[in-house]
C-alpha positions as CSV (number, residue, x, y, z in Angstrom):
1,M,-52.1,-0.3,34.5
2,K,-48.8,-2.0,33.6
3,I,-47.7,-5.6,32.2
4,Y,-45.2,-7.1,34.8
5,K,-43.0,-10.6,34.3
6,Y,-42.9,-12.9,37.7
7,E,-40.8,-16.0,37.9
8,V,-43.2,-18.8,39.0
9,N,-40.5,-21.2,40.1
10,A,-41.9,-21.1,43.7
11,G,-45.4,-21.6,43.0
12,I,-46.7,-18.7,44.5
13,V,-46.8,-15.2,42.7
14,K,-48.3,-12.2,45.2
15,A,-48.8,-9.1,43.2
16,P,-51.8,-6.6,42.1
17,I,-52.9,-8.8,39.5
18,L,-55.8,-7.9,37.4
19,Q,-55.2,-10.8,34.8
20,V,-52.8,-13.4,33.9
21,L,-52.0,-13.1,30.5
22,D,-49.3,-16.0,29.8
23,V,-46.6,-18.2,31.2
24,Q,-43.9,-19.1,28.9
25,M,-40.2,-20.5,29.4
26,Q,-37.7,-17.8,29.4
27,D,-34.0,-18.5,30.0
28,G,-34.7,-22.2,31.3
29,R,-37.4,-21.0,33.6
30,P,-41.1,-20.7,33.5
31,V,-42.5,-17.3,33.9
32,M,-45.7,-15.0,34.1
33,W,-46.6,-12.2,32.4
34,A,-49.9,-10.5,33.8
35,L,-51.8,-7.3,33.8
36,I,-51.4,-5.3,37.1
37,D,-52.7,-2.3,38.8
38,E,-50.3,-1.1,41.1
39,N,-53.0,0.3,43.4
40,A,-54.9,-2.7,43.6
41,L,-54.8,-5.2,46.5
42,Q,-52.3,-7.8,46.2
43,R,-53.7,-11.1,44.9
44,T,-52.0,-14.6,45.6
45,V,-51.7,-16.9,42.2
46,E,-51.0,-20.3,42.8
47,F,-49.2,-22.7,40.3
48,A,-48.7,-26.2,40.1
49,I,-46.4,-27.6,37.5
50,Y,-45.9,-31.0,36.3
51,W,-43.6,-32.3,33.9
52,T,-44.7,-35.1,31.4
53,G,-45.0,-38.5,33.2
54,Q,-44.4,-37.0,36.6
55,E,-47.0,-38.4,39.4
56,I,-50.0,-36.0,40.1
57,N,-51.9,-35.7,43.4
58,R,-55.5,-35.9,42.3
59,E,-56.6,-34.1,45.2
60,V,-54.2,-31.3,44.9
61,L,-55.3,-31.0,41.2
62,K,-59.0,-30.5,42.5
63,E,-58.3,-26.7,43.2
64,F,-56.7,-26.3,40.1
65,E,-57.3,-25.6,36.4
66,Y,-55.2,-26.4,33.5
67,F,-53.5,-23.5,32.0
68,K,-51.1,-24.4,29.3
69,T,-48.2,-26.4,28.0
70,L,-44.7,-25.5,27.9
71,Q,-41.3,-26.9,26.3
72,D,-38.2,-26.1,27.4
73,E,-34.6,-26.0,25.4
74,V,-33.6,-29.4,26.6
75,G,-36.9,-31.0,25.7
76,L,-38.9,-31.1,29.0
77,V,-42.4,-30.4,28.7
78,W,-44.2,-28.9,31.7
79,H,-47.7,-28.5,32.1
80,V,-48.8,-25.3,34.2
81,F,-52.3,-25.4,36.5
82,I,-53.5,-22.4,38.0
83,K,-55.3,-22.5,41.6
84,R,-59.1,-21.4,40.7
């Protein structure tokens, strides 16, 4: 097992992920750290990320669970949800 870092800008990460450890801002972009097993099957982790004040589709969020809130260096606040 290892810990890998993935960018989550695109909203989808495909990797042999065992557990999502954290999501934080790094160099102005949201990144995820995950515990992986290189011998395991690929798993798809989907993210929905919204800024404070941004309109959110209630139907989309029915499939997602709140994970955490991030703040970037210019003061934007991002709210991260992960698909169940």
